[in-house]
C-alpha positions in Angstrom: 8.0 -3.6 20.4 10.6 -5.1 18.1 9.2 -5.3 14.6 10.2 -6.6 11.1 9.1 -4.5 8.1 9.5 -6.3 4.8 9.8 -4.2 1.7 11.2 -1.5 4.0 12.9 0.5 1.2 9.7 0.7 -0.8 6.9 3.2 -0.8 4.6 2.1 2.0 7.3 0.0 3.8 9.7 3.0 4.2 7.0 5.3 5.6 5.9 2.6 8.0 9.5 1.7 9.1 10.3 5.4 9.7 7.1 6.0 11.7 7.6 2.9 13.9 11.1 4.0 14.6 10.0 7.6 15.4 7.6 6.2 17.9 10.4 4.4 19.8 10.0 0.9 18.5 13.0 -1.2 17.6 12.7 -1.9 13.8 14.5 -4.1 11.4 13.8 -3.7 7.7 14.2 -6.3 5.0 14.5 -5.5 1.3 16.2 -6.9 -1.8 16.3 -3.4 -3.3 14.9 -4.6 -6.6 12.4 -1.7 -6.5 13.0 0.0 -3.2 15.7 2.6 -2.8 18.0 3.5 0.0 17.0 7.1 -0.3 13.7 6.3 1.2 15.4 5.3 4.4 18.0 8.1 4.8 16.4 9.2 8.1 15.9 5.6 9.4 17.5 4.8 12.8 16.9 1.1 12.7 18.6 -1.9 11.1 18.3 -3.0 7.4 18.9 -6.5 6.2 19.6 -6.9 2.5 17.8 -10.0 1.4 15.1 -11.7 -0.7 11.9 -12.2 1.3 11.5 -15.5 -0.6 14.7 -16.9 1.0 13.9 -17.1 4.7 16.9 -19.2 5.6 19.2 -16.4 4.3 17.9 -13.6 6.5 16.2 -15.1 9.6 19.4 -15.1 11.7 20.1 -11.4 10.9 16.5 -10.5 11.7 16.4 -12.3 15.0 13.4 -12.4 17.3 10.5 -9.9 16.7 7.1 -9.5 18.2 5.3 -8.2 15.1 5.8 -8.4 11.3 4.5 -5.8 8.8 4.7 -7.5 5.5 4.8 -5.0 2.6 7.2 -6.8 0.2 5.6 -7.8 -3.1 5.6 -7.4 -6.8 3.0 -4.6 -7.2 3.5 -4.0 -11.0 0.1 -5.0 -12.4 1.5 -5.3 -15.9 3.7 -8.3 -14.9 2.5 -11.3 -16.9 5.0 -13.9 -15.5 2.4 -15.7 -13.4 4.9 -18.0 -11.7 7.1 -15.1 -10.7 4.2 -13.2 -9.3 3.0 -16.2 -7.3 6.4 -17.1 -6.0 7.2 -13.6 -4.8 3.8 -12.7 -3.5 2.3 -16.0 -2.3 5.1 -18.4 -1.7 7.2 -15.8 0.1 4.2 -15.0 2.3 3.7 -18.7 3.1 7.4 -19.1 4.1 7.2 -15.9 6.2 4.2 -17.2 8.1 6.0 -20.5 8.8 9.0 -18.6 10.1 6.7 -16.4 12.2 5.1 -19.5 13.8 8.5 -21.0 14.7 9.9 -17.6 16.0 7.1 -16.8 18.4 5.7 -13.8 16.4 2.5 -12.5 17.9 1.1 -10.3 15.1 1.4 -10.3 11.4 -0.1 -7.4 9.4 0.2 -7.9 5.7 -0.6 -5.8 2.6 -3.5 -7.0 0.5 -5.2 -4.9 -2.2 -8.5 -3.5 -3.3 -7.6 -5.1 -6.6 -9.2 -8.3 -5.3 -12.6 -6.7 -5.9 -12.0 -6.3 -9.6 -14.8 -4.4 -11.2 -17.2 -5.1 -8.4 -20.0 -2.8 -7.4 -19.2 0.2 -5.2 -18.9 0.7 -2.3 -16.7 -2.3 -2.0 -17.2 -4.3 1.2 -15.1 -7.1 2.6 -18.0 -9.5 2.3 -18.2 -9.0 -1.5 -17.1 -11.6 -3.9 -13.5 -11.4 -5.0 -13.0 -11.0 -8.8 -9.3 -10.3 -9.5 -8.7 -9.1 -13.0 -5.0 -9.7 -13.2 -2.4 -12.0 -11.7 -1.3 -9.4 -9.2 -4.8 -9.1 -7.7 -5.1 -12.9 -7.9 -1.9 -13.3 -5.9 -3.3 -11.0 -3.2 -6.5 -13.0 -3.1 -4.6 -16.2 -2.6 -2.5 -14.6 0.1 -5.8 -13.9 2.0 -6.7 -17.6 1.6 -3.3 -18.7 2.9 -3.7 -16.4 5.9 -7.2 -17.7 6.6 -6.0 -21.3 6.6 -2.9 -20.5 8.6 -5.0 -18.8 11.3 -7.0 -22.1 11.8 -3.9 -24.0 12.7 -2.1 -21.1 14.5 -4.8 -19.3 16.4 -2.4 -17.6 18.8 -0.9 -15.5 15.9 -3.1 -12.6 15.0 -3.2 -12.1 11.2 -4.6 -8.9 9.7 -4.8 -8.2 5.9 -5.2 -4.7 4.8 -6.8 -4.1 1.4 -5.2 -0.8 0.3 -7.1 1.4 -2.1 -5.3 4.1 -4.1 -2.4 5.1 -2.0 -0.3 8.3 -2.6 2.3 10.3 -0.7 6.0 10.8 0.0 8.6 8.2 -1.1 6.6 6.9 -4.0 8.7 8.2 -6.8 10.8 5.1 -7.2 7.7 3.2 -8.4 8.1 5.2 -11.6 5.2 4.7 -14.0 3.4 2.7 -11.3 3.4 5.6 -8.8 0.1 7.2 -8.1 -1.8 9.3 -10.6 -1.4 12.2 -8.1 2.3 11.9 -8.4 2.3 11.6 -12.2 -0.1 14.4 -12.8 2.0 16.6 -10.4 5.1 15.9 -12.5 3.3 17.0 -15.6 2.1 20.2 -14.0 5.5 21.0 -12.6 7.1 20.6 -16.0 4.7 23.1 -17.4 2.4 20.7 -19.2 -1.3 20.4 -19.0 -2.2 17.3 -17.0 -3.5 14.5 -19.2 -6.6 12.5 -18.1 -9.3 10.5 -19.8 -12.2 12.6 -20.9 -14.1 14.0 -19.2 -12.4 13.6 -15.9 -15.4 12.4 -13.9 -13.9 8.9 -13.3 -13.2 8.6 -9.6 -11.0 6.7 -7.1 -10.8 6.2 -3.4 -7.4 7.9 -2.9 -5.9 7.5 0.5 -2.8 9.3 1.9 0.1 7.1 2.9 0.2 8.6 6.4 -3.3 7.2 7.0 -2.2 3.9 5.6 0.7 3.8 8.1 -1.7 4.6 10.9 -4.0 1.8 9.8 -1.1 -0.6 10.0 -0.1 0.6 13.5 -3.7 0.4 14.8 -4.2 -3.1 13.4 -1.0 -4.2 15.2 -2.1 -2.7 18.5 -5.7 -4.1 18.7 -6.7 -7.7 19.2 -8.1 -8.2 15.8 -7.9 -10.7 12.9 -9.2 -10.9 9.4 -9.2 -8.6 6.3 -10.1 -5.0 6.2 -10.4 -2.1 3.7 -8.0 0.8 4.1 -9.8 3.6 2.4 -11.4 6.9 2.9 -14.9 5.8 1.8 -15.1 9.0 -0.3 -14.9 9.4 -4.1 -12.5 11.9 -5.7 -12.7 12.6 -9.4 -9.7 13.2 -11.5 -11.0 16.7 -12.2 -10.9 17.3 -8.5 -7.4 15.9 -8.3 -6.2 18.5 -10.8 -7.9 21.2 -8.9 -6.2 20.1 -5.7 -2.8 19.9 -7.4 -3.1 23.4 -8.9 -3.9 24.8 -5.5 -1.0 23.0 -3.8 1.5 23.9 -6.5 0.3 27.4 -7.2 -0.5 26.7 -10.8 -3.6 27.0 -13.0 -3.3 24.2 -15.6 -6.5 23.0 -17.3 -6.8 19.3 -18.0 -5.8 17.9 -21.3 -8.6 15.4 -22.0 -8.1 12.4 -24.3 -10.2 9.4 -25.2 -9.8 6.3 -23.0 -8.4 3.5 -25.2 -9.2 0.7 -22.8 -12.4 -1.2 -22.9 -11.7 -2.8 -19.6 -11.0 0.4 -17.7 -12.6 0.7 -14.3 -14.3 4.1 -14.0 -15.1 3.9 -10.3 -13.4 2.6 -7.2 -14.8 3.2 -3.7 -14.3 1.3 -0.5 -16.5 0.9 2.6 -14.4 1.7 5.6 -16.9 0.6 8.2 -15.3 -2.7 9.3 -12.0 -1.1 10.0 -13.7 1.7 12.0 -15.6 -0.9 14.1 -12.8 -3.4 14.7 -9.7 -1.3 15.3 -10.9 2.3 15.2 -9.3 3.3 11.9 -10.7 6.1 9.8 -8.8 8.3 7.4 -7.7 11.7 9.0 -6.6 13.3 5.8 -9.0 14.3 3.0 -7.5 13.9 -0.4 -7.2 17.7 -0.7 -5.4 17.8 2.7 -3.1 14.9 1.7 -2.1 16.6 -1.5 -1.4 19.8 0.3 0.7 18.1 2.9 2.5 16.1 0.2 3.2 18.8 -2.4 2.3 22.2 -1.0 4.9 25.0 -1.1 7.6 22.7 -2.5 10.1 23.9 -5.1 10.4 20.3 -6.3 8.2 17.3 -5.5 9.8 15.3 -2.8 10.4 11.6 -3.2 
């Protein structure tokens, strides 16, 4: 298979591009390097096209013919308030990418959506639940799903699959900076000798999922005859107290949490996905527990890897 990975120098995109290449697929990555970093692709054996995903005309000839597209490129910074910029990069680029895919004979498009579309909805969050995005990032992902749904009606031969990622963590996330996972950020605090800071009393929970499982979800979704939108989650809750316990175990430390009051009235205390649809439709279920993922990611390391 020859595949295009957009956002290939970013966190999930780089992990996906590397794994596809390791499995013998011909891979071309596309990235404008506004957030992604070349260091994430140092072991990559495929091609990389430097280009803005919004400008299809500028990169389509270099990319050439592909059978599958894994669309990971996006603004993922939830604090961005420039609504036009968010919609242009996330929605309009996706619309243009789909138009190019239709002209180019692409058979499969797997694209990154987000659990953010659920907002503060009830848990466990199911694909059939109402979407209630609380910021423009989540709104853009919700509109991407609408665009995909309409596109599928007029291009039924192209299989489109949207994956609603929950809280992803793992290697190659460090270039996200302050928007990297809480697991990464808390690990950095511990490694610098500080007590990890979390809201009191640490019983808030998330559905954390290891990036290796997210990559596998993308691969399975591309291999099966399936369309639609699916959660990519573990279906299991992990509190922040438990995260600190797992980090101490992996890093050989014993730091107690430094609790402080939550200043945000809109903070979401619980996030949990229902993985059932992905299990049924393309046989995806997370292989890594959060504890196993933390150990694989950070265990026995002198310094935390990118």
